[in-house]
N, C-alpha and C positions, 0 to 999 in steps of 0.2 A: 474458607479454611482459616483456622486460628494461627496467628503468628507464634513462632517459638523463638526464644532467644538462647543462643549458645555462647559460651565464653571459653576462650582458649589462651594458653600461655604460648608465646611465640618468640622468634628472634627477629621480628620485623621492627627495626629500631630507629629508622630515620625516614624522612620524606621520600628519599630515593627508593627505599625498600617498599614503602606504601605504594609508590607508583608502580613498582615491579609486580606487586601482587594484585593491583586494582583490576587489570584486565581479566585476571583469572576469576576473581570474586564477582565482578560486574557481569561476567559472561556465564556465571553459574545459574542455571534455571532454578527458580524457587527461592532465591535470596532477594529480600526486599530492601535490605540496608546493612551497612557494616561500618565499623570504625576501629582504629587501633589506638590505644592509649600508649604512645611512645614515651610518656613521662613516667609510667609505671615501670618498676624494675623488671616485672615479668612480661612487659610489652603485650598487654591484654587485648586480644582481638575479640570484639563483640559482634556477633552476626545475628541479624533478625531474618528469619526465613519462614515461608509458608509451606512450601513442599520439599525444599532441600533438607537433607538429613545432616546430622553431625559428621557422619563419615564422608558425605559429599564435600563438605567444607574442608575437612582434613586432607582429603586427596587433592583437592584443588590447590590448597596452599602448598602442599608438598610438591606438586607439579611446577609451581612457581619457584621452587628451590629454597623454601623456608622450613624451619622446624616448627612443629605445632603439636600441642597436646591439650586434651580436655582439662578444664579446671574443675 
């Protein structure tokens, strides 16, 4: 299956926040990689997925306690 790349605006703004969300994103089936650009003012989360959907990622990040919206 082809990988899809999703980009989101978040409030994940430090290494502690990245640690807080990592278990949620690492545990999400269908996500093959992700990173947060904490230097960007919009704290852009980039997710590469094969089977996970944009909505799966949004729900997972919200469960971790962060704000997220599609870019």
